[in-house]
TILOLUM-818671 format. One line per field, with one value per residue: residue number from 1; residue in one letter; x, y, z of N, C-alpha, C, CB in turn. Coordinates in nm, 2 decimals, decimal comma, padded with zeros to 4 digits. Glycine has a CB too. Example, Ala and Ser with C-alpha at 12.3 -4.5 7.8 and 13.67 -1.06 7.14 Angstrom:
! TILOLUM-818671
nuse = c(1 | 2) .
vexza = c(a | s) .
nX = c(01,32 | 01,28) .
nY = c(-00,57 | -00,22) .
nZ = c(00,78 | 00,71) .
caX = c(01,23 | 01,37) .
caY = c(-00,45 | -00,11) .
caZ = c(00,78 | 00,71) .
cX = c(01,32 | 01,29) .
cY = c(-00,33 | 00,00) .
cZ = c(00,78 | 00,79) .
cbX = c(01,13 | 01,41) .
cbY = c(-00,45 | -00,06) .
cbZ = c(00,90 | 00,57) .
//
This chain:
! TILOLUM-818671
nuse = c(1 | 2 | 3 | 4 | 5 | 6 | 7 | 8 | 9 | 10 | 11 | 12 | 13 | 14 | 15 | 16 | 17 | 18 | 19 | 20 | 21 | 22 | 23 | 24 | 25 | 26 | 27 | 28 | 29 | 30 | 31 | 32 | 33 | 34 | 35 | 36 | 37 | 38 | 39 | 40 | 41 | 42 | 43 | 44 | 45 | 46 | 47 | 48 | 49 | 50 | 51 | 52 | 53 | 54 | 55 | 56 | 57 | 58 | 59 | 60 | 61 | 62 | 63 | 64 | 65 | 66 | 67 | 68 | 69 | 70 | 71 | 72 | 73 | 74 | 75 | 76 | 77 | 78 | 79 | 80 | 81 | 82 | 83 | 84 | 85 | 86 | 87 | 88 | 89 | 90 | 91 | 92 | 93 | 94 | 95 | 96 | 97 | 98 | 99 | 100 | 101 | 102 | 103 | 104 | 105 | 106 | 107 | 108 | 109 | 110) .
vexza = c(m | s | p | l | n | v | a | i | l | f | c | v | g | i | f | l | a | g | g | d | f | a | m | k | t | w | s | s | s | e | q | g | k | s | i | w | y | i | f | a | i | l | l | y | v | v | g | l | t | a | y | g | y | t | l | k | s | v | d | f | a | t | a | t | y | a | i | l | i | f | n | m | l | f | v | a | v | v | g | y | t | y | f | n | d | t | l | s | t | f | e | l | a | g | i | v | f | g | i | t | s | i | a | f | f | s | f | s | k | t) .
nX = c(-01,49 | -01,16 | -00,95 | -00,69 | -00,71 | -00,85 | -00,64 | -00,45 | -00,59 | -00,61 | -00,35 | -00,32 | -00,46 | -00,32 | -00,08 | -00,18 | -00,28 | -00,04 | 00,07 | -00,09 | -00,03 | 00,24 | 00,20 | 00,07 | 00,25 | 00,45 | 00,31 | 00,28 | 00,54 | 00,87 | 01,00 | 01,18 | 01,16 | 01,12 | 01,14 | 00,93 | 00,71 | 00,79 | 00,82 | 00,55 | 00,41 | 00,54 | 00,45 | 00,16 | 00,17 | 00,27 | 00,05 | -00,17 | -00,09 | -00,10 | -00,38 | -00,47 | -00,39 | -00,56 | -00,81 | -00,83 | -00,96 | -01,17 | -01,47 | -01,51 | -01,64 | -01,66 | -01,39 | -01,31 | -01,46 | -01,36 | -01,10 | -01,15 | -01,27 | -01,06 | -00,85 | -00,97 | -00,99 | -00,71 | -00,61 | -00,76 | -00,66 | -00,38 | -00,42 | -00,51 | -00,31 | -00,06 | -00,13 | -00,31 | -00,59 | -00,94 | -01,22 | -01,57 | -01,84 | -02,02 | -01,86 | -01,68 | -01,86 | -01,93 | -01,70 | -01,69 | -01,93 | -01,86 | -01,64 | -01,78 | -01,93 | -01,77 | -01,72 | -01,97 | -01,99 | -01,78 | -01,86 | -02,10 | -02,04 | -01,98) .
nY = c(-01,33 | -01,39 | -01,67 | -01,59 | -01,31 | -01,35 | -01,47 | -01,26 | -01,07 | -01,21 | -01,22 | -00,93 | -00,89 | -01,03 | -00,86 | -00,63 | -00,70 | -00,77 | -00,51 | -00,39 | -00,54 | -00,46 | -00,19 | -00,20 | -00,32 | -00,11 | 00,09 | 00,01 | -00,01 | 00,07 | 00,41 | 00,51 | 00,29 | 00,31 | 00,17 | -00,03 | 00,13 | 00,22 | -00,01 | -00,09 | 00,10 | 00,04 | -00,22 | -00,15 | 00,01 | -00,17 | -00,36 | -00,21 | -00,13 | -00,36 | -00,40 | -00,19 | -00,29 | -00,50 | -00,37 | -00,32 | -00,52 | -00,61 | -00,55 | -00,27 | -00,27 | -00,54 | -00,63 | -00,46 | -00,55 | -00,83 | -00,78 | -00,67 | -00,88 | -01,08 | -00,94 | -00,91 | -01,17 | -01,25 | -01,06 | -01,14 | -01,39 | -01,32 | -01,16 | -01,32 | -01,50 | -01,36 | -01,14 | -01,24 | -01,20 | -01,27 | -01,42 | -01,40 | -01,62 | -01,52 | -01,35 | -01,52 | -01,67 | -01,45 | -01,42 | -01,67 | -01,64 | -01,42 | -01,51 | -01,70 | -01,54 | -01,42 | -01,62 | -01,63 | -01,36 | -01,40 | -01,59 | -01,48 | -01,31 | -01,45) .
nZ = c(00,86 | 00,80 | 00,89 | 00,91 | 00,99 | 01,23 | 01,37 | 01,37 | 01,52 | 01,76 | 01,84 | 01,86 | 02,08 | 02,27 | 02,27 | 02,36 | 02,61 | 02,73 | 02,73 | 02,91 | 03,14 | 03,17 | 03,22 | 03,46 | 03,62 | 03,61 | 03,73 | 03,99 | 04,07 | 04,22 | 04,20 | 03,93 | 03,77 | 03,49 | 03,26 | 03,24 | 03,18 | 02,92 | 02,79 | 02,79 | 02,64 | 02,39 | 02,33 | 02,32 | 02,09 | 01,89 | 01,90 | 01,82 | 01,58 | 01,44 | 01,46 | 01,30 | 01,05 | 01,03 | 00,98 | 00,72 | 00,60 | 00,76 | 00,93 | 01,13 | 01,38 | 01,43 | 01,43 | 01,65 | 01,85 | 01,88 | 01,95 | 02,20 | 02,35 | 02,33 | 02,47 | 02,71 | 02,80 | 02,82 | 02,98 | 03,22 | 03,27 | 03,31 | 03,54 | 03,73 | 03,74 | 03,80 | 03,97 | 04,16 | 04,12 | 04,13 | 03,97 | 03,93 | 03,91 | 03,72 | 03,58 | 03,45 | 03,29 | 03,12 | 02,99 | 02,85 | 02,70 | 02,54 | 02,39 | 02,24 | 02,10 | 01,93 | 01,74 | 01,63 | 01,51 | 01,33 | 01,16 | 01,05 | 00,84 | 00,63) .
caX = c(-01,36 | -01,07 | -00,86 | -00,56 | -00,76 | -00,88 | -00,51 | -00,39 | -00,66 | -00,57 | -00,21 | -00,33 | -00,52 | -00,20 | 00,01 | -00,25 | -00,29 | 00,10 | 00,10 | -00,17 | 00,06 | 00,37 | 00,16 | 00,02 | 00,38 | 00,51 | 00,23 | 00,30 | 00,69 | 00,92 | 01,04 | 01,29 | 01,14 | 01,03 | 01,15 | 00,80 | 00,63 | 00,84 | 00,78 | 00,40 | 00,40 | 00,58 | 00,35 | 00,04 | 00,20 | 00,27 | -00,07 | -00,27 | -00,05 | -00,16 | -00,52 | -00,50 | -00,39 | -00,68 | -00,93 | -00,85 | -01,06 | -01,26 | -01,55 | -01,45 | -01,71 | -01,62 | -01,26 | -01,29 | -01,52 | -01,27 | -01,00 | -01,20 | -01,29 | -00,92 | -00,78 | -01,03 | -00,95 | -00,57 | -00,60 | -00,81 | -00,55 | -00,26 | -00,46 | -00,53 | -00,18 | 00,02 | -00,18 | -00,40 | -00,72 | -01,03 | -01,33 | -01,68 | -01,90 | -02,09 | -01,75 | -01,63 | -01,97 | -01,93 | -01,58 | -01,72 | -02,01 | -01,78 | -01,56 | -01,86 | -02,00 | -01,68 | -01,76 | -02,11 | -01,94 | -01,69 | -01,95 | -02,21 | -01,99 | -01,93) .
caY = c(-01,30 | -01,50 | -01,72 | -01,49 | -01,19 | -01,39 | -01,49 | -01,14 | -01,01 | -01,28 | -01,16 | -00,80 | -00,90 | -01,06 | -00,75 | -00,52 | -00,74 | -00,74 | -00,36 | -00,37 | -00,60 | -00,38 | -00,07 | -00,23 | -00,34 | 00,01 | 00,18 | -00,04 | -00,03 | 00,19 | 00,52 | 00,48 | 00,18 | 00,35 | 00,06 | -00,10 | 00,22 | 00,23 | -00,15 | -00,09 | 00,18 | -00,03 | -00,33 | -00,08 | 00,06 | -00,29 | -00,42 | -00,11 | -00,12 | -00,48 | -00,39 | -00,12 | -00,37 | -00,58 | -00,28 | -00,30 | -00,62 | -00,66 | -00,44 | -00,18 | -00,32 | -00,69 | -00,62 | -00,39 | -00,65 | -00,94 | -00,75 | -00,65 | -01,01 | -01,15 | -00,86 | -00,93 | -01,31 | -01,26 | -00,98 | -01,22 | -01,49 | -01,27 | -01,10 | -01,44 | -01,57 | -01,27 | -01,06 | -01,31 | -01,15 | -01,37 | -01,39 | -01,46 | -01,73 | -01,44 | -01,29 | -01,64 | -01,69 | -01,35 | -01,45 | -01,77 | -01,59 | -01,33 | -01,60 | -01,76 | -01,44 | -01,41 | -01,71 | -01,57 | -01,26 | -01,45 | -01,66 | -01,40 | -01,24 | -01,54) .
caZ = c(00,90 | 00,76 | 01,00 | 00,94 | 01,06 | 01,37 | 01,44 | 01,40 | 01,63 | 01,88 | 01,87 | 01,91 | 02,22 | 02,37 | 02,28 | 02,45 | 02,74 | 02,77 | 02,77 | 03,04 | 03,25 | 03,19 | 03,28 | 03,59 | 03,69 | 03,62 | 03,82 | 04,13 | 04,11 | 04,27 | 04,11 | 03,84 | 03,69 | 03,37 | 03,16 | 03,23 | 03,10 | 02,79 | 02,74 | 02,78 | 02,53 | 02,27 | 02,31 | 02,27 | 01,94 | 01,81 | 01,89 | 01,75 | 01,43 | 01,39 | 01,46 | 01,19 | 00,94 | 00,99 | 00,94 | 00,58 | 00,56 | 00,87 | 00,98 | 01,25 | 01,50 | 01,44 | 01,47 | 01,79 | 01,95 | 01,89 | 02,04 | 02,35 | 02,42 | 02,34 | 02,56 | 02,85 | 02,83 | 02,85 | 03,12 | 03,33 | 03,30 | 03,38 | 03,66 | 03,82 | 03,76 | 03,87 | 04,06 | 04,25 | 04,11 | 04,11 | 03,87 | 03,98 | 03,80 | 03,61 | 03,49 | 03,37 | 03,19 | 03,03 | 02,89 | 02,75 | 02,58 | 02,45 | 02,29 | 02,15 | 02,00 | 01,81 | 01,63 | 01,56 | 01,42 | 01,22 | 01,05 | 00,99 | 00,73 | 00,52) .
cX = c(-01,27 | -01,00 | -00,73 | -00,61 | -00,79 | -00,74 | -00,45 | -00,45 | -00,64 | -00,44 | -00,21 | -00,38 | -00,40 | -00,10 | -00,06 | -00,26 | -00,14 | 00,13 | 00,02 | -00,09 | 00,18 | 00,32 | 00,12 | 00,15 | 00,45 | 00,45 | 00,26 | 00,44 | 00,74 | 00,96 | 01,17 | 01,29 | 01,06 | 01,05 | 01,02 | 00,71 | 00,67 | 00,80 | 00,63 | 00,36 | 00,44 | 00,48 | 00,21 | 00,06 | 00,20 | 00,12 | -00,17 | -00,23 | -00,11 | -00,31 | -00,57 | -00,48 | -00,52 | -00,81 | -00,93 | -00,94 | -01,16 | -01,34 | -01,49 | -01,52 | -01,67 | -01,48 | -01,23 | -01,34 | -01,43 | -01,16 | -01,03 | -01,21 | -01,15 | -00,86 | -00,83 | -00,98 | -00,81 | -00,54 | -00,65 | -00,71 | -00,42 | -00,30 | -00,47 | -00,39 | -00,08 | 00,00 | -00,28 | -00,55 | -00,81 | -01,16 | -01,45 | -01,73 | -01,96 | -01,96 | -01,68 | -01,73 | -01,96 | -01,81 | -01,62 | -01,83 | -01,95 | -01,70 | -01,66 | -01,92 | -01,89 | -01,69 | -01,88 | -02,06 | -01,86 | -01,78 | -02,06 | -02,16 | -01,97 | -02,05) .
cY = c(-01,41 | -01,54 | -01,64 | -01,38 | -01,23 | -01,41 | -01,38 | -01,06 | -01,07 | -01,22 | -01,01 | -00,81 | -00,94 | -00,94 | -00,65 | -00,56 | -00,74 | -00,61 | -00,34 | -00,42 | -00,52 | -00,24 | -00,09 | -00,24 | -00,21 | 00,09 | 00,13 | -00,06 | 00,09 | 00,28 | 00,48 | 00,36 | 00,20 | 00,27 | 00,00 | 00,00 | 00,22 | 00,10 | -00,16 | -00,01 | 00,11 | -00,15 | -00,27 | -00,04 | -00,07 | -00,34 | -00,33 | -00,10 | -00,24 | -00,47 | -00,29 | -00,19 | -00,45 | -00,50 | -00,28 | -00,42 | -00,68 | -00,53 | -00,39 | -00,25 | -00,46 | -00,69 | -00,56 | -00,50 | -00,76 | -00,90 | -00,73 | -00,80 | -01,08 | -01,07 | -00,90 | -01,08 | -01,32 | -01,16 | -01,06 | -01,34 | -01,44 | -01,21 | -01,21 | -01,50 | -01,49 | -01,18 | -01,09 | -01,25 | -01,27 | -01,33 | -01,47 | -01,57 | -01,65 | -01,39 | -01,41 | -01,66 | -01,58 | -01,38 | -01,56 | -01,73 | -01,49 | -01,41 | -01,66 | -01,66 | -01,40 | -01,50 | -01,67 | -01,46 | -01,31 | -01,51 | -01,59 | -01,33 | -01,32 | -01,58) .
cZ = c(00,87 | 00,89 | 01,02 | 01,01 | 01,22 | 01,44 | 01,48 | 01,52 | 01,77 | 01,92 | 01,93 | 02,06 | 02,32 | 02,38 | 02,38 | 02,59 | 02,81 | 02,81 | 02,89 | 03,15 | 03,27 | 03,25 | 03,42 | 03,68 | 03,71 | 03,73 | 03,97 | 04,16 | 04,19 | 04,17 | 04,04 | 03,76 | 03,57 | 03,26 | 03,14 | 03,16 | 02,95 | 02,72 | 02,70 | 02,65 | 02,39 | 02,25 | 02,26 | 02,13 | 01,86 | 01,79 | 01,82 | 01,61 | 01,36 | 01,36 | 01,33 | 01,06 | 00,92 | 00,95 | 00,80 | 00,53 | 00,64 | 00,91 | 01,11 | 01,37 | 01,54 | 01,51 | 01,62 | 01,89 | 01,99 | 01,99 | 02,18 | 02,41 | 02,43 | 02,45 | 02,70 | 02,89 | 02,88 | 02,97 | 03,24 | 03,37 | 03,36 | 03,53 | 03,77 | 03,84 | 03,84 | 03,97 | 04,17 | 04,25 | 04,10 | 04,03 | 03,92 | 03,87 | 03,68 | 03,51 | 03,40 | 03,25 | 03,09 | 02,94 | 02,79 | 02,64 | 02,50 | 02,34 | 02,19 | 02,05 | 01,90 | 01,70 | 01,55 | 01,46 | 01,30 | 01,10 | 00,99 | 00,88 | 00,62 | 00,44) .
cbX = c(-01,35 | -00,95 | -00,82 | -00,49 | -00,90 | -00,97 | -00,43 | -00,40 | -00,81 | -00,56 | -00,13 | -00,42 | -00,64 | -00,12 | 00,03 | -00,40 | -00,35 | 00,19 | 00,06 | -00,31 | 00,11 | 00,44 | 00,05 | -00,08 | 00,48 | 00,52 | 00,06 | 00,23 | 00,78 | 01,05 | 01,06 | 01,40 | 01,08 | 01,05 | 01,26 | 00,74 | 00,63 | 00,99 | 00,81 | 00,33 | 00,48 | 00,75 | 00,33 | 00,01 | 00,35 | 00,36 | -00,11 | -00,27 | 00,12 | -00,13 | -00,55 | -00,43 | -00,28 | -00,72 | -00,92 | -00,71 | -00,99 | -01,19 | -01,68 | -01,49 | -01,87 | -01,61 | -01,18 | -01,39 | -01,65 | -01,21 | -00,94 | -01,35 | -01,39 | -00,83 | -00,80 | -01,20 | -00,96 | -00,49 | -00,68 | -00,94 | -00,51 | -00,21 | -00,59 | -00,63 | -00,12 | 00,07 | -00,22 | -00,35 | -00,73 | -01,07 | -01,29 | -01,79 | -02,03 | -02,18 | -01,64 | -01,61 | -02,11 | -01,92 | -01,45 | -01,77 | -02,13 | -01,67 | -01,48 | -01,97 | -02,06 | -01,55 | -01,79 | -02,21 | -01,85 | -01,59 | -02,02 | -02,28 | -01,87 | -01,86) .
cbY = c(-01,26 | -01,45 | -01,88 | -01,45 | -01,14 | -01,52 | -01,56 | -01,06 | -01,01 | -01,44 | -01,16 | -00,72 | -01,01 | -01,19 | -00,68 | -00,49 | -00,88 | -00,77 | -00,26 | -00,44 | -00,73 | -00,35 | -00,01 | -00,37 | -00,43 | 00,07 | 00,17 | -00,19 | -00,05 | 00,16 | 00,64 | 00,48 | 00,08 | 00,49 | -00,06 | -00,15 | 00,36 | 00,24 | -00,27 | -00,02 | 00,30 | -00,08 | -00,41 | 00,05 | 00,13 | -00,40 | -00,45 | 00,03 | -00,11 | -00,58 | -00,33 | 00,00 | -00,45 | -00,67 | -00,13 | -00,30 | -00,72 | -00,73 | -00,49 | -00,01 | -00,31 | -00,77 | -00,54 | -00,24 | -00,70 | -00,98 | -00,63 | -00,56 | -01,11 | -01,14 | -00,71 | -00,92 | -01,39 | -01,23 | -00,86 | -01,26 | -01,57 | -01,15 | -01,04 | -01,57 | -01,60 | -01,22 | -00,96 | -01,30 | -01,06 | -01,43 | -01,44 | -01,35 | -01,81 | -01,32 | -01,22 | -01,77 | -01,69 | -01,20 | -01,49 | -01,88 | -01,52 | -01,25 | -01,70 | -01,84 | -01,32 | -01,41 | -01,84 | -01,50 | -01,16 | -01,56 | -01,77 | -01,31 | -01,18 | -01,67) .
cbZ = c(01,03 | 00,65 | 00,97 | 00,80 | 00,99 | 01,38 | 01,38 | 01,27 | 01,61 | 01,86 | 01,75 | 01,83 | 02,23 | 02,31 | 02,14 | 02,40 | 02,75 | 02,68 | 02,65 | 03,05 | 03,21 | 03,03 | 03,20 | 03,59 | 03,60 | 03,50 | 03,79 | 04,16 | 03,98 | 04,36 | 04,19 | 03,91 | 03,77 | 03,32 | 03,20 | 03,37 | 03,15 | 02,79 | 02,85 | 02,91 | 02,55 | 02,28 | 02,45 | 02,35 | 01,93 | 01,87 | 02,01 | 01,82 | 01,42 | 01,48 | 01,60 | 01,21 | 00,96 | 01,12 | 01,00 | 00,52 | 00,51 | 00,99 | 01,00 | 01,25 | 01,48 | 01,30 | 01,38 | 01,81 | 01,90 | 01,76 | 02,00 | 02,36 | 02,33 | 02,20 | 02,53 | 02,84 | 02,70 | 02,73 | 03,12 | 03,30 | 03,17 | 03,28 | 03,65 | 03,75 | 03,63 | 03,79 | 04,00 | 04,40 | 03,98 | 04,24 | 03,71 | 04,00 | 03,86 | 03,68 | 03,60 | 03,47 | 03,25 | 03,09 | 02,97 | 02,83 | 02,64 | 02,55 | 02,37 | 02,22 | 02,07 | 01,84 | 01,68 | 01,67 | 01,50 | 01,27 | 01,11 | 01,09 | 00,75 | 00,57) .
//
């Protein structure tokens, strides 16, 4: 996987995590705050469009796995920062192993 594709998938993870944040904010807000819902949908559309672009040159499984790991990382950071979520030691270890596995996926195709 080229560095450009890794960067694009990294950004896709950010967009999807932003969509998750906006959706969580919408779901816990008062009625009439549909701007968060619209913002979430826009972030999802942009992220998934970029994901589709990477599928031209990256295996489906590799691209999907990278997005899931990046998304999980960003959602964990946002959850900890804004929603006071906590992660166990095993969950943190899983994130570290997931990031490491992206490197293995990237180098296995070269």
